[in-house]
A tleap script that builds the chain and sets N, CA, C and O, in Angstrom:
source leaprc.protein.ff14SB
mol = sequence {
  NMET ILE TYR THR ASN LEU MET ASP THR GLU
  ASP ARG ILE LEU HIE ASP ALA GLU GLU PHE
  CYS ALA ASN LEU THR ASP GLU GLN ASP GLU
  ARG ALA ARG GLU ILE LEU SER LEU ILE ALA
  ASP LYS TRP PRO LEU TRP VAL MET GLN VAL
  LEU GLY ALA SER ALA GLU PRO MET ARG PHE
  SER ARG VAL MET ASP HIE LEU ASP GLY ILE
  SER GLN LYS VAL LEU THR HIE THR LEU ARG
  ARG LEU GLU ARG GLU GLY PHE VAL THR ARG
  LYS ILE TYR PRO GLN VAL PRO PRO ARG VAL
  ASP TYR ALA LEU THR ARG GLU GLY ARG GLU
  LEU LEU VAL GLU VAL LEU PRO LEU TRP ARG
  TRP VAL ALA ALA ARG ILE GLY TYR PHE ASP
  ALA ALA ARG ALA ARG TYR ASP ALA SER CGLY
}
set mol.1.N position { 8.091 63.595 16.786 }
set mol.1.CA position { 9.531 63.675 16.886 }
set mol.1.C position { 10.017 63.117 18.226 }
set mol.1.O position { 10.992 62.366 18.265 }
set mol.2.N position { 9.354 63.473 19.309 }
set mol.2.CA position { 9.759 62.984 20.625 }
set mol.2.C position { 9.619 61.466 20.681 }
set mol.2.O position { 10.499 60.778 21.198 }
set mol.3.N position { 8.510 60.944 20.148 }
set mol.3.CA position { 8.281 59.501 20.147 }
set mol.3.C position { 9.381 58.784 19.358 }
set mol.3.O position { 9.883 57.749 19.796 }
set mol.4.N position { 9.750 59.322 18.215 }
set mol.4.CA position { 10.814 58.728 17.401 }
set mol.4.C position { 12.130 58.740 18.149 }
set mol.4.O position { 12.870 57.758 18.110 }
set mol.5.N position { 12.437 59.838 18.833 }
set mol.5.CA position { 13.670 59.908 19.615 }
set mol.5.C position { 13.660 58.888 20.737 }
set mol.5.O position { 14.684 58.266 21.023 }
set mol.6.N position { 12.510 58.711 21.374 }
set mol.6.CA position { 12.398 57.726 22.445 }
set mol.6.C position { 12.632 56.322 21.897 }
set mol.6.O position { 13.325 55.516 22.519 }
set mol.7.N position { 12.053 56.028 20.731 }
set mol.7.CA position { 12.260 54.717 20.115 }
set mol.7.C position { 13.725 54.513 19.764 }
set mol.7.O position { 14.272 53.431 19.977 }
set mol.8.N position { 14.366 55.552 19.225 }
set mol.8.CA position { 15.788 55.461 18.904 }
set mol.8.C position { 16.608 55.188 20.169 }
set mol.8.O position { 17.527 54.370 20.153 }
set mol.9.N position { 16.274 55.869 21.254 }
set mol.9.CA position { 16.975 55.686 22.524 }
set mol.9.C position { 16.768 54.272 23.040 }
set mol.9.O position { 17.718 53.625 23.481 }
set mol.10.N position { 15.523 53.784 22.987 }
set mol.10.CA position { 15.245 52.418 23.435 }
set mol.10.C position { 16.000 51.400 22.582 }
set mol.10.O position { 16.567 50.443 23.109 }
set mol.11.N position { 16.005 51.606 21.269 }
set mol.11.CA position { 16.728 50.698 20.379 }
set mol.11.C position { 18.221 50.690 20.698 }
set mol.11.O position { 18.850 49.632 20.685 }
set mol.12.N position { 18.790 51.856 20.983 }
set mol.12.CA position { 20.216 51.959 21.306 }
set mol.12.C position { 20.512 51.236 22.622 }
set mol.12.O position { 21.510 50.524 22.735 }
set mol.13.N position { 19.649 51.423 23.601 }
set mol.13.CA position { 19.842 50.764 24.901 }
set mol.13.C position { 19.781 49.245 24.726 }
set mol.13.O position { 20.612 48.524 25.278 }
set mol.14.N position { 18.807 48.760 23.964 }
set mol.14.CA position { 18.693 47.315 23.743 }
set mol.14.C position { 19.892 46.782 22.976 }
set mol.14.O position { 20.389 45.697 23.276 }
set mol.15.N position { 20.356 47.536 21.992 }
set mol.15.CA position { 21.551 47.128 21.245 }
set mol.15.C position { 22.765 47.097 22.163 }
set mol.15.O position { 23.549 46.149 22.119 }
set mol.16.N position { 22.929 48.125 22.995 }
set mol.16.CA position { 24.059 48.177 23.926 }
set mol.16.C position { 24.003 47.007 24.909 }
set mol.16.O position { 25.034 46.425 25.246 }
set mol.17.N position { 22.800 46.668 25.366 }
set mol.17.CA position { 22.646 45.542 26.293 }
set mol.17.C position { 23.044 44.240 25.622 }
set mol.17.O position { 23.729 43.408 26.217 }
set mol.18.N position { 22.613 44.071 24.390 }
set mol.18.CA position { 22.961 42.853 23.646 }
set mol.18.C position { 24.475 42.763 23.452 }
set mol.18.O position { 25.067 41.696 23.614 }
set mol.19.N position { 25.086 43.877 23.108 }
set mol.19.CA position { 26.537 43.899 22.908 }
set mol.19.C position { 27.273 43.618 24.214 }
set mol.19.O position { 28.247 42.866 24.233 }
set mol.20.N position { 26.803 44.225 25.311 }
set mol.20.CA position { 27.415 44.006 26.618 }
set mol.20.C position { 27.374 42.523 26.970 }
set mol.20.O position { 28.385 41.947 27.370 }
set mol.21.N position { 26.204 41.907 26.822 }
set mol.21.CA position { 26.047 40.493 27.166 }
set mol.21.C position { 26.894 39.600 26.261 }
set mol.21.O position { 27.449 38.601 26.718 }
set mol.22.N position { 26.992 39.953 24.994 }
set mol.22.CA position { 27.782 39.158 24.055 }
set mol.22.C position { 29.265 39.177 24.409 }
set mol.22.O position { 29.998 38.252 24.057 }
set mol.23.N position { 29.712 40.224 25.102 }
set mol.23.CA position { 31.123 40.349 25.455 }
set mol.23.C position { 31.473 39.689 26.792 }
set mol.23.O position { 32.641 39.666 27.181 }
set mol.24.N position { 30.483 39.161 27.488 }
set mol.24.CA position { 30.755 38.452 28.733 }
set mol.24.C position { 31.287 37.057 28.420 }
set mol.24.O position { 30.874 36.430 27.444 }
set mol.25.N position { 32.191 36.585 29.243 }
set mol.25.CA position { 32.603 35.189 29.115 }
set mol.25.C position { 31.465 34.315 29.631 }
set mol.25.O position { 30.559 34.802 30.307 }
set mol.26.N position { 31.515 33.050 29.318 }
set mol.26.CA position { 30.489 32.128 29.817 }
set mol.26.C position { 30.465 32.120 31.339 }
set mol.26.O position { 29.395 32.057 31.944 }
set mol.27.N position { 31.636 32.182 31.960 }
set mol.27.CA position { 31.721 32.191 33.425 }
set mol.27.C position { 31.106 33.462 34.002 }
set mol.27.O position { 30.369 33.399 34.986 }
set mol.28.N position { 31.400 34.617 33.400 }
set mol.28.CA position { 30.819 35.874 33.877 }
set mol.28.C position { 29.305 35.859 33.720 }
set mol.28.O position { 28.575 36.295 34.611 }
set mol.29.N position { 28.842 35.358 32.588 }
set mol.29.CA position { 27.405 35.291 32.353 }
set mol.29.C position { 26.732 34.387 33.379 }
set mol.29.O position { 25.675 34.726 33.913 }
set mol.30.N position { 27.340 33.241 33.653 }
set mol.30.CA position { 26.772 32.307 34.628 }
set mol.30.C position { 26.721 32.924 36.021 }
set mol.30.O position { 25.712 32.801 36.715 }
set mol.31.N position { 27.802 33.587 36.437 }
set mol.31.CA position { 27.826 34.226 37.770 }
set mol.31.C position { 26.802 35.350 37.862 }
set mol.31.O position { 26.118 35.491 38.876 }
set mol.32.N position { 26.697 36.146 36.809 }
set mol.32.CA position { 25.716 37.231 36.814 }
set mol.32.C position { 24.303 36.658 36.947 }
set mol.32.O position { 23.480 37.192 37.689 }
set mol.33.N position { 24.031 35.579 36.230 }
set mol.33.CA position { 22.711 34.943 36.319 }
set mol.33.C position { 22.462 34.379 37.705 }
set mol.33.O position { 21.342 34.458 38.208 }
set mol.34.N position { 23.493 33.806 38.337 }
set mol.34.CA position { 23.347 33.293 39.702 }
set mol.34.C position { 22.970 34.411 40.670 }
set mol.34.O position { 22.077 34.256 41.503 }
set mol.35.N position { 23.661 35.530 40.546 }
set mol.35.CA position { 23.407 36.652 41.460 }
set mol.35.C position { 22.028 37.250 41.192 }
set mol.35.O position { 21.295 37.564 42.130 }
set mol.36.N position { 21.673 37.406 39.924 }
set mol.36.CA position { 20.337 37.913 39.606 }
set mol.36.C position { 19.254 36.970 40.115 }
set mol.36.O position { 18.214 37.419 40.596 }
set mol.37.N position { 19.492 35.684 40.011 }
set mol.37.CA position { 18.542 34.697 40.519 }
set mol.37.C position { 18.406 34.822 42.037 }
set mol.37.O position { 17.302 34.744 42.577 }
set mol.38.N position { 19.530 35.015 42.714 }
set mol.38.CA position { 19.499 35.196 44.170 }
set mol.38.C position { 18.641 36.391 44.550 }
set mol.38.O position { 17.736 36.266 45.375 }
set mol.39.N position { 18.911 37.538 43.963 }
set mol.39.CA position { 18.186 38.737 44.388 }
set mol.39.C position { 16.737 38.752 43.918 }
set mol.39.O position { 15.910 39.476 44.473 }
set mol.40.N position { 16.425 37.948 42.885 }
set mol.40.CA position { 15.044 37.877 42.407 }
set mol.40.C position { 14.211 36.892 43.219 }
set mol.40.O position { 12.999 36.805 43.025 }
set mol.41.N position { 14.835 36.159 44.112 }
set mol.41.CA position { 14.124 35.210 44.953 }
set mol.41.C position { 13.171 35.956 45.881 }
set mol.41.O position { 13.194 37.186 45.925 }
set mol.42.N position { 12.351 35.246 46.608 }
set mol.42.CA position { 11.280 35.859 47.399 }
set mol.42.C position { 11.788 36.799 48.494 }
set mol.42.O position { 11.214 37.873 48.675 }
set mol.43.N position { 12.828 36.441 49.222 }
set mol.43.CA position { 13.200 37.176 50.432 }
set mol.43.C position { 14.408 38.098 50.351 }
set mol.43.O position { 14.425 39.091 51.078 }
set mol.44.N position { 15.410 37.850 49.532 }
set mol.44.CA position { 16.653 38.633 49.633 }
set mol.44.C position { 16.503 40.147 49.560 }
set mol.44.O position { 17.080 40.849 50.390 }
set mol.45.N position { 15.754 40.673 48.602 }
set mol.45.CA position { 15.622 42.131 48.534 }
set mol.45.C position { 14.877 42.686 49.737 }
set mol.45.O position { 15.181 43.781 50.210 }
set mol.46.N position { 13.910 41.939 50.227 }
set mol.46.CA position { 13.166 42.389 51.406 }
set mol.46.C position { 14.089 42.419 52.626 }
set mol.46.O position { 14.063 43.376 53.400 }
set mol.47.N position { 14.899 41.379 52.798 }
set mol.47.CA position { 15.862 41.338 53.899 }
set mol.47.C position { 16.835 42.510 53.770 }
set mol.47.O position { 17.132 43.190 54.752 }
set mol.48.N position { 17.327 42.738 52.550 }
set mol.48.CA position { 18.262 43.845 52.338 }
set mol.48.C position { 17.605 45.190 52.608 }
set mol.48.O position { 18.246 46.090 53.152 }
set mol.49.N position { 16.346 45.340 52.240 }
set mol.49.CA position { 15.639 46.596 52.498 }
set mol.49.C position { 15.518 46.838 53.999 }
set mol.49.O position { 15.688 47.967 54.459 }
set mol.50.N position { 15.225 45.792 54.761 }
set mol.50.CA position { 15.135 45.924 56.223 }
set mol.50.C position { 16.482 46.356 56.788 }
set mol.50.O position { 16.547 47.270 57.610 }
set mol.51.N position { 17.553 45.706 56.355 }
set mol.51.CA position { 18.888 46.088 56.834 }
set mol.51.C position { 19.254 47.496 56.386 }
set mol.51.O position { 19.871 48.251 57.138 }
set mol.52.N position { 18.877 47.848 55.165 }
set mol.52.CA position { 19.204 49.172 54.638 }
set mol.52.C position { 18.456 50.295 55.329 }
set mol.52.O position { 18.939 51.426 55.384 }
set mol.53.N position { 17.288 49.991 55.854 }
set mol.53.CA position { 16.483 51.013 56.534 }
set mol.53.C position { 17.000 51.313 57.935 }
set mol.53.O position { 16.625 52.320 58.536 }
set mol.54.N position { 17.853 50.449 58.450 }
set mol.54.CA position { 18.386 50.622 59.793 }
set mol.54.C position { 19.667 51.450 59.751 }
set mol.54.O position { 20.506 51.271 58.867 }
set mol.55.N position { 19.806 52.340 60.700 }
set mol.55.CA position { 20.999 53.188 60.770 }
set mol.55.C position { 22.199 52.431 61.340 }
set mol.55.O position { 23.332 52.905 61.263 }
set mol.56.N position { 21.947 51.269 61.905 }
set mol.56.CA position { 23.032 50.491 62.500 }
set mol.56.C position { 22.813 49.005 62.243 }
set mol.56.O position { 21.717 48.609 61.846 }
set mol.57.N position { 23.827 48.178 62.458 }
set mol.57.CA position { 23.657 46.736 62.262 }
set mol.57.C position { 22.492 46.199 63.102 }
set mol.57.O position { 22.145 46.750 64.146 }
set mol.58.N position { 21.909 45.117 62.613 }
set mol.58.CA position { 20.731 44.558 63.284 }
set mol.58.C position { 20.996 43.125 63.725 }
set mol.58.O position { 21.688 42.364 63.050 }
set mol.59.N position { 20.436 42.786 64.856 }
set mol.59.CA position { 20.478 41.406 65.320 }
set mol.59.C position { 19.478 40.589 64.524 }
set mol.59.O position { 18.503 41.120 63.992 }
set mol.60.N position { 19.730 39.303 64.450 }
set mol.60.CA position { 18.886 38.384 63.692 }
set mol.60.C position { 17.415 38.541 64.075 }
set mol.60.O position { 16.551 38.640 63.203 }
set mol.61.N position { 17.134 38.564 65.363 }
set mol.61.CA position { 15.739 38.639 65.824 }
set mol.61.C position { 15.060 39.939 65.390 }
set mol.61.O position { 13.862 39.944 65.105 }
set mol.62.N position { 15.805 41.025 65.339 }
set mol.62.CA position { 15.235 42.305 64.902 }
set mol.62.C position { 14.917 42.268 63.405 }
set mol.62.O position { 13.897 42.802 62.971 }
set mol.63.N position { 15.789 41.640 62.623 }
set mol.63.CA position { 15.512 41.488 61.191 }
set mol.63.C position { 14.243 40.663 61.024 }
set mol.63.O position { 13.357 41.024 60.250 }
set mol.64.N position { 14.160 39.564 61.746 }
set mol.64.CA position { 13.005 38.677 61.640 }
set mol.64.C position { 11.711 39.393 62.038 }
set mol.64.O position { 10.662 39.140 61.445 }
set mol.65.N position { 11.771 40.276 63.026 }
set mol.65.CA position { 10.583 41.029 63.455 }
set mol.65.C position { 9.990 41.865 62.326 }
set mol.65.O position { 8.793 42.151 62.333 }
set mol.66.N position { 10.802 42.254 61.372 }
set mol.66.CA position { 10.348 43.119 60.279 }
set mol.66.C position { 9.875 42.353 59.035 }
set mol.66.O position { 9.454 42.963 58.052 }
set mol.67.N position { 9.946 41.034 59.081 }
set mol.67.CA position { 9.623 40.221 57.906 }
set mol.67.C position { 8.466 39.276 58.221 }
set mol.67.O position { 8.670 38.217 58.813 }
set mol.68.N position { 7.271 39.653 57.832 }
set mol.68.CA position { 6.104 38.812 58.068 }
set mol.68.C position { 6.155 37.572 57.196 }
set mol.68.O position { 6.318 37.664 55.980 }
set mol.69.N position { 6.015 36.410 57.822 }
set mol.69.CA position { 5.885 35.176 57.074 }
set mol.69.C position { 7.162 34.410 56.812 }
set mol.69.O position { 7.114 33.326 56.231 }
set mol.70.N position { 8.294 34.934 57.218 }
set mol.70.CA position { 9.551 34.217 56.981 }
set mol.70.C position { 9.859 33.337 58.188 }
set mol.70.O position { 9.640 33.739 59.331 }
set mol.71.N position { 10.362 32.146 57.928 }
set mol.71.CA position { 10.755 31.262 59.022 }
set mol.71.C position { 12.201 31.559 59.417 }
set mol.71.O position { 12.956 32.170 58.661 }
set mol.72.N position { 12.563 31.114 60.606 }
set mol.72.CA position { 13.932 31.305 61.082 }
set mol.72.C position { 14.916 30.603 60.143 }
set mol.72.O position { 15.984 31.137 59.845 }
set mol.73.N position { 14.556 29.424 59.687 }
set mol.73.CA position { 15.418 28.654 58.783 }
set mol.73.C position { 15.628 29.390 57.459 }
set mol.73.O position { 16.752 29.460 56.961 }
set mol.74.N position { 14.558 29.937 56.891 }
set mol.74.CA position { 14.664 30.643 55.608 }
set mol.74.C position { 15.451 31.937 55.770 }
set mol.74.O position { 16.253 32.283 54.902 }
set mol.75.N position { 15.232 32.656 56.867 }
set mol.75.CA position { 15.995 33.891 57.094 }
set mol.75.C position { 17.484 33.567 57.243 }
set mol.75.O position { 18.327 34.266 56.682 }
set mol.76.N position { 17.808 32.524 57.987 }
set mol.76.CA position { 19.206 32.120 58.136 }
set mol.76.C position { 19.821 31.802 56.774 }
set mol.76.O position { 20.918 32.263 56.459 }
set mol.77.N position { 19.116 31.021 55.977 }
set mol.77.CA position { 19.601 30.644 54.649 }
set mol.77.C position { 19.772 31.883 53.761 }
set mol.77.O position { 20.768 32.003 53.048 }
set mol.78.N position { 18.810 32.791 53.806 }
set mol.78.CA position { 18.865 34.007 52.988 }
set mol.78.C position { 20.049 34.879 53.398 }
set mol.78.O position { 20.791 35.359 52.541 }
set mol.79.N position { 20.228 35.086 54.689 }
set mol.79.CA position { 21.348 35.905 55.165 }
set mol.79.C position { 22.689 35.278 54.784 }
set mol.79.O position { 23.623 35.991 54.417 }
set mol.80.N position { 22.788 33.963 54.866 }
set mol.80.CA position { 24.040 33.295 54.487 }
set mol.80.C position { 24.328 33.472 53.003 }
set mol.80.O position { 25.469 33.730 52.619 }
set mol.81.N position { 23.314 33.337 52.173 }
set mol.81.CA position { 23.496 33.520 50.731 }
set mol.81.C position { 23.909 34.958 50.424 }
set mol.81.O position { 24.796 35.188 49.603 }
set mol.82.N position { 23.267 35.927 51.083 }
set mol.82.CA position { 23.614 37.338 50.863 }
set mol.82.C position { 25.024 37.644 51.362 }
set mol.82.O position { 25.752 38.422 50.746 }
set mol.83.N position { 25.399 37.036 52.469 }
set mol.83.CA position { 26.755 37.229 52.986 }
set mol.83.C position { 27.782 36.607 52.032 }
set mol.83.O position { 28.823 37.207 51.766 }
set mol.84.N position { 27.496 35.429 51.529 }
set mol.84.CA position { 28.418 34.739 50.632 }
set mol.84.C position { 28.699 35.560 49.377 }
set mol.84.O position { 29.824 35.561 48.877 }
set mol.85.N position { 27.692 36.255 48.868 }
set mol.85.CA position { 27.865 37.055 47.647 }
set mol.85.C position { 28.350 38.474 47.932 }
set mol.85.O position { 28.580 39.248 47.003 }
set mol.86.N position { 28.505 38.821 49.212 }
set mol.86.CA position { 29.077 40.119 49.547 }
set mol.86.C position { 28.086 41.258 49.708 }
set mol.86.O position { 28.486 42.422 49.713 }
set mol.87.N position { 26.801 40.950 49.840 }
set mol.87.CA position { 25.787 41.994 50.031 }
set mol.87.C position { 25.573 42.324 51.501 }
set mol.87.O position { 25.109 43.415 51.834 }
set mol.88.N position { 25.910 41.382 52.383 }
set mol.88.CA position { 25.652 41.517 53.817 }
set mol.88.C position { 26.904 41.094 54.579 }
set mol.88.O position { 27.626 40.190 54.159 }
set mol.89.N position { 27.147 41.760 55.698 }
set mol.89.CA position { 28.216 41.327 56.599 }
set mol.89.C position { 27.584 40.775 57.870 }
set mol.89.O position { 26.476 41.149 58.255 }
set mol.90.N position { 28.316 39.885 58.500 }
set mol.90.CA position { 27.872 39.282 59.759 }
set mol.90.C position { 29.007 39.434 60.756 }
set mol.90.O position { 30.150 39.077 60.470 }
set mol.91.N position { 28.687 39.964 61.924 }
set mol.91.CA position { 29.688 40.108 62.975 }
set mol.91.C position { 29.211 39.325 64.191 }
set mol.91.O position { 28.109 39.534 64.700 }
set mol.92.N position { 30.084 38.407 64.647 }
set mol.92.CA position { 29.765 37.558 65.791 }
set mol.92.C position { 30.500 38.102 67.008 }
set mol.92.O position { 31.706 38.346 66.959 }
set mol.93.N position { 29.756 38.291 68.113 }
set mol.93.CA position { 30.334 38.752 69.366 }
set mol.93.C position { 30.459 37.566 70.312 }
set mol.93.O position { 29.474 36.868 70.556 }
set mol.94.N position { 31.659 37.324 70.853 }
set mol.94.CA position { 31.855 36.167 71.739 }
set mol.94.C position { 31.285 36.442 73.133 }
set mol.94.O position { 32.002 36.874 74.036 }
set mol.95.N position { 30.018 36.191 73.285 }
set mol.95.CA position { 29.364 36.375 74.571 }
set mol.95.C position { 28.311 35.289 74.730 }
set mol.95.O position { 28.022 34.560 73.781 }
set mol.96.N position { 27.750 35.181 75.898 }
set mol.96.CA position { 26.709 34.191 76.161 }
set mol.96.C position { 25.435 34.932 76.516 }
set mol.96.O position { 25.431 35.717 77.464 }
set mol.97.N position { 24.348 34.705 75.781 }
set mol.97.CA position { 24.286 33.924 74.545 }
set mol.97.C position { 24.993 34.676 73.424 }
set mol.97.O position { 25.174 35.891 73.506 }
set mol.98.N position { 25.395 33.953 72.374 }
set mol.98.CA position { 26.104 34.605 71.273 }
set mol.98.C position { 25.267 35.717 70.644 }
set mol.98.O position { 24.050 35.599 70.508 }
set mol.99.N position { 25.938 36.783 70.269 }
set mol.99.CA position { 25.273 37.897 69.596 }
set mol.99.C position { 25.829 38.002 68.185 }
set mol.99.O position { 27.041 37.977 67.974 }
set mol.100.N position { 24.920 38.120 67.225 }
set mol.100.CA position { 25.313 38.245 65.823 }
set mol.100.C position { 24.594 39.451 65.235 }
set mol.100.O position { 23.373 39.569 65.338 }
set mol.101.N position { 25.354 40.337 64.621 }
set mol.101.CA position { 24.786 41.513 63.965 }
set mol.101.C position { 24.983 41.404 62.462 }
set mol.101.O position { 25.999 40.900 61.984 }
set mol.102.N position { 23.987 41.890 61.727 }
set mol.102.CA position { 24.019 41.892 60.264 }
set mol.102.C position { 23.910 43.323 59.767 }
set mol.102.O position { 23.222 44.150 60.366 }
set mol.103.N position { 24.595 43.607 58.665 }
set mol.103.CA position { 24.533 44.935 58.045 }
set mol.103.C position { 24.757 44.786 56.548 }
set mol.103.O position { 25.351 43.813 56.083 }
set mol.104.N position { 24.274 45.762 55.815 }
set mol.104.CA position { 24.536 45.779 54.378 }
set mol.104.C position { 25.963 46.238 54.117 }
set mol.104.O position { 26.507 47.061 54.853 }
set mol.105.N position { 26.551 45.705 53.081 }
set mol.105.CA position { 27.827 46.212 52.601 }
set mol.105.C position { 27.550 47.400 51.672 }
set mol.105.O position { 26.398 47.701 51.362 }
set mol.106.N position { 28.597 48.052 51.245 }
set mol.106.CA position { 28.429 49.139 50.276 }
set mol.106.C position { 27.743 48.624 49.009 }
set mol.106.O position { 26.868 49.291 48.456 }
set mol.107.N position { 28.139 47.445 48.559 }
set mol.107.CA position { 27.526 46.867 47.359 }
set mol.107.C position { 26.057 46.539 47.587 }
set mol.107.O position { 25.241 46.678 46.676 }
set mol.108.N position { 25.718 46.109 48.786 }
set mol.108.CA position { 24.320 45.852 49.114 }
set mol.108.C position { 23.480 47.115 49.030 }
set mol.108.O position { 22.366 47.097 48.507 }
set mol.109.N position { 24.020 48.211 49.549 }
set mol.109.CA position { 23.309 49.495 49.465 }
set mol.109.C position { 23.201 49.965 48.019 }
set mol.109.O position { 22.156 50.461 47.598 }
set mol.110.N position { 24.283 49.808 47.263 }
set mol.110.CA position { 24.258 50.212 45.852 }
set mol.110.C position { 23.213 49.408 45.079 }
set mol.110.O position { 22.510 49.954 44.228 }
set mol.111.N position { 23.113 48.121 45.375 }
set mol.111.CA position { 22.119 47.297 44.705 }
set mol.111.C position { 20.710 47.807 44.990 }
set mol.111.O position { 19.895 47.910 44.073 }
set mol.112.N position { 20.416 48.125 46.237 }
set mol.112.CA position { 19.083 48.642 46.560 }
set mol.112.C position { 18.789 49.933 45.806 }
set mol.112.O position { 17.670 50.130 45.332 }
set mol.113.N position { 19.776 50.810 45.692 }
set mol.113.CA position { 19.600 52.064 44.951 }
set mol.113.C position { 19.310 51.774 43.476 }
set mol.113.O position { 18.484 52.448 42.860 }
set mol.114.N position { 19.984 50.781 42.918 }
set mol.114.CA position { 19.780 50.433 41.510 }
set mol.114.C position { 18.438 49.744 41.271 }
set mol.114.O position { 17.816 49.944 40.228 }
set mol.115.N position { 17.992 48.941 42.222 }
set mol.115.CA position { 16.756 48.165 42.066 }
set mol.115.C position { 15.516 49.028 42.303 }
set mol.115.O position { 14.460 48.748 41.736 }
set mol.116.N position { 15.623 50.050 43.112 }
set mol.116.CA position { 14.458 50.869 43.459 }
set mol.116.C position { 13.702 51.402 42.244 }
set mol.116.O position { 12.473 51.336 42.246 }
set mol.117.N position { 14.360 51.928 41.206 }
set mol.117.CA position { 13.591 52.385 40.035 }
set mol.117.C position { 12.793 51.255 39.373 }
set mol.117.O position { 11.669 51.483 38.926 }
set mol.118.N position { 13.348 50.058 39.305 }
set mol.118.CA position { 12.612 48.921 38.750 }
set mol.118.C position { 11.421 48.570 39.636 }
set mol.118.O position { 10.326 48.306 39.141 }
set mol.119.N position { 11.641 48.569 40.935 }
set mol.119.CA position { 10.580 48.273 41.894 }
set mol.119.C position { 9.437 49.282 41.737 }
set mol.119.O position { 8.267 48.901 41.698 }
set mol.120.N position { 9.782 50.553 41.649 }
set mol.120.CA position { 8.761 51.600 41.464 }
set mol.120.C position { 8.023 51.419 40.138 }
set mol.120.O position { 6.804 51.577 40.080 }
set mol.121.N position { 8.754 51.089 39.080 }
set mol.121.CA position { 8.145 50.888 37.774 }
set mol.121.C position { 7.114 49.769 37.842 }
set mol.121.O position { 5.996 49.919 37.349 }
set mol.122.N position { 7.486 48.652 38.451 }
set mol.122.CA position { 6.561 47.522 38.583 }
set mol.122.C position { 5.360 47.910 39.440 }
set mol.122.O position { 4.219 47.656 39.052 }
set mol.123.N position { 5.598 48.514 40.584 }
set mol.123.CA position { 4.502 48.878 41.497 }
set mol.123.C position { 3.522 49.855 40.855 }
set mol.123.O position { 2.317 49.778 41.097 }
set mol.124.N position { 4.032 50.765 40.042 }
set mol.124.CA position { 3.169 51.750 39.379 }
set mol.124.C position { 2.303 51.109 38.301 }
set mol.124.O position { 1.328 51.710 37.850 }
set mol.125.N position { 2.650 49.902 37.886 }
set mol.125.CA position { 1.914 49.234 36.802 }
set mol.125.C position { 1.189 47.970 37.245 }
set mol.125.O position { 0.850 47.126 36.416 }
set mol.126.N position { 0.954 47.836 38.527 }
set mol.126.CA position { 0.249 46.652 39.035 }
set mol.126.C position { -1.108 46.503 38.361 }
set mol.126.O position { -1.501 45.388 38.017 }
set mol.127.N position { -1.827 47.595 38.166 }
set mol.127.CA position { -3.125 47.539 37.486 }
set mol.127.C position { -3.005 46.964 36.085 }
set mol.127.O position { -3.835 46.158 35.667 }
set mol.128.N position { -1.987 47.371 35.368 }
set mol.128.CA position { -1.743 46.847 34.027 }
set mol.128.C position { -1.504 45.337 34.075 }
set mol.128.O position { -2.079 44.582 33.291 }
set mol.129.N position { -0.647 44.906 35.009 }
set mol.129.CA position { -0.324 43.484 35.116 }
set mol.129.C position { -1.538 42.657 35.532 }
set mol.129.O position { -1.728 41.543 35.046 }
set mol.130.N position { -2.359 43.203 36.434 }
set mol.130.CA position { -3.579 42.507 36.845 }
set mol.130.C position { -4.533 42.348 35.668 }
set mol.130.O position { -5.138 41.291 35.490 }
set mol.131.N position { -4.667 43.406 34.860 }
set mol.131.CA position { -5.547 43.345 33.690 }
set mol.131.C position { -5.019 42.353 32.662 }
set mol.131.O position { -5.794 41.599 32.075 }
set mol.132.N position { -3.708 42.346 32.439 }
set mol.132.CA position { -3.109 41.398 31.492 }
set mol.132.C position { -3.332 39.965 31.968 }
set mol.132.O position { -3.649 39.085 31.167 }
set mol.133.N position { -3.169 39.733 33.244 }
set mol.133.CA position { -3.389 38.391 33.807 }
set mol.133.C position { -4.849 37.983 33.632 }
set mol.133.O position { -5.139 36.852 33.242 }
set mol.134.N position { -5.757 38.897 33.920 }
set mol.134.CA position { -7.193 38.585 33.795 }
set mol.134.C position { -7.556 38.272 32.328 }
set mol.134.O position { -8.317 37.343 32.055 }
set mol.135.N position { -7.004 39.056 31.399 }
set mol.135.CA position { -7.252 38.785 29.973 }
set mol.135.C position { -6.729 37.410 29.576 }
set mol.135.O position { -7.407 36.650 28.885 }
set mol.136.N position { -5.534 37.105 30.014 }
set mol.136.CA position { -4.924 35.819 29.688 }
set mol.136.C position { -5.756 34.673 30.272 }
set mol.136.O position { -6.061 33.702 29.578 }
set mol.137.N position { -6.123 34.796 31.559 }
set mol.137.CA position { -6.888 33.738 32.227 }
set mol.137.C position { -8.260 33.544 31.580 }
set mol.137.O position { -8.760 32.424 31.483 }
set mol.138.N position { -8.855 34.644 31.141 }
set mol.138.CA position { -10.179 34.569 30.511 }
set mol.138.C position { -10.117 33.931 29.133 }
set mol.138.O position { -11.099 33.345 28.678 }
set mol.139.N position { -8.970 34.040 28.463 }
set mol.139.CA position { -8.846 33.502 27.113 }
set mol.139.C position { -8.518 32.020 27.085 }
set mol.139.O position { -8.609 31.376 26.040 }
set mol.140.N position { -8.137 31.483 28.229 }
set mol.140.CA position { -7.618 30.146 28.253 }
set mol.140.C position { -8.552 29.085 28.523 }
set mol.140.O position { -8.167 27.916 28.556 }
savepdb mol mol.pdb
quit
């Protein structure tokens, strides 16, 4: 009985998702895909997590210190993309040398809260994914 209820719930969720997507305009669908593509890229969620873990805005160099393997150019590009979509704010202080602080917006924090369950789900199943990959590679 519990399994049947779970299947019914999953079917309802999938149906609701299909209906939701069908009601989007082409423009809304395209923008949603752009934003999902942005956050699914290699660095944006990691950059947002670093900013979200800080109690106060962070300078560029401090953000970079927390991200192993990112170049200055890629971090700049990532922060600009996140700022453009409204996930991050940038405040420039007129001093020499110039000081720039970055912080998450409310929407940036909300996104991290929403993504965390998916992140946990994936991380908890790494063994499954590794086994599936090994099976696939062995069959090919």
